[in-house]
C-alpha angles and dihedrals in degrees: 000000000000089000090057089056093054114120121236119177091344096310133087122247088248090058090048091050091050090049089050089050090054091052095045091044092051091051090050091048090048090053090049092050090048090051091049091054092046098047106023112023096040091046090054095046091049089061093057125089095231116077094201093085089052091055094046093048090051093048102045101047094083098046091047092048090049090051091060090050091050089048090054092051090047092052090047091050092046091053091056129070121230122176105190110024099033096105093045093051090048090056090049090055091048091053091046093051093048092048091049090051089048089052090052095048092045092054094046093050091045090054092049093048092046091051092049092048093050090050092049091048090056092050096044128061092207119110090208092089091060090051099044094040099079091046092050092049092049090048092053093047092047092050092050093047093047090050091046094050092048090050092048093050092045091052090048090058101257119144097244093173093060091046092051091049090055093047091047095076092052090044091053091053091049091048091054091049092048098044093105091049091050091046090054091049091053089045089056090050089050091053089048093050102037095035097205087169142357137212109296096028120124110230140171118218127163089352093305113127116194151116119274110245101170137008111206133182092250104022142003131222128226133187108219124217087260090059096251123140113236124188113207123190110239090234087074090066092060096044100040137053112260117208113202104203093179091058093061112111091223139350122242118225124186125189133177122200121198119212123194117265092244090065109117120233093252089056090051089052088049090053090052091049092049092052092049091050095048097046095039095051098045112109095219099054131086122243089241103089136129131211123182146152094259112179153345100248129199091265105000147050103242124219113187133196132188119190139158129235112220127221093271094056126086117240092232106024096053097054088043092055092046093048091050091052090049091052093048096047095042090052090047091053091043093241104162121215115225124233128191108291135167128204117206118200116202124194115221116223 
């Protein structure tokens, strides 16, 4: 018994044994809590329809187990007497508890955000959610950790206000340097919310005509009609007009055919009838079309046609097919196309 009363570093052996018992007991309790989550809580959450409780149960078991270990160390420390480093160790425990709580809150919020994003991705056909999801989760985690660290330092007695004031100047400089990056991020969010176009749409922006291949959080990629890949910052979509060609209900096409001046009136009427038959019977054109003898040109009798390509028709293939039928039938009916000519009359002396 006398040995147990011996003093080591200002505390008796009995006090040290009790402190050790607190630590060992806290570790055992932490292991029990961890086992309860693994075998009981997770088994219960797995039987529910919602998967959010499964994610939360998986994320909080480690922070809660660590909290019991920290509690054991705190009880062990409180049972001992330290003259010089007592205040410093107390601040360390305060910081540790706050950081563990921050870890817990960060994991819970991350599980909630992940569950909401997965649910939104299933309901939406846009790929933007998959791209913006990781950034949103990192932002939430970073915000929680920054708030937790500031709270821990404030509880430990540090002058957080003075530290933030010093960091503010550097932060302002970084913000100025990153303003374009932030503008592109918000541009991507605008595209995600407003949905002016989607992947596969043909659009025109800043004079660039192409098909959208990828919509990113900072930039988007288009394949131009020449087959070139163009990367456009998302900020351009908020500062410029975006023309969505794919979204148009139908595409207007106007053509004018010039017949030679020696074409008789009945042949001109035949040309009009041929155009009406070709355009009206094509499967990719609307019923709203107009064909008429439009003008006496400088060197031709002009027959004009205006028609609309519907959503099923291709912007290039449909006019190509119609033009080919016009060429074949006009040649079959011997309707001659006019070309620029000039007649010179000379007066004999």
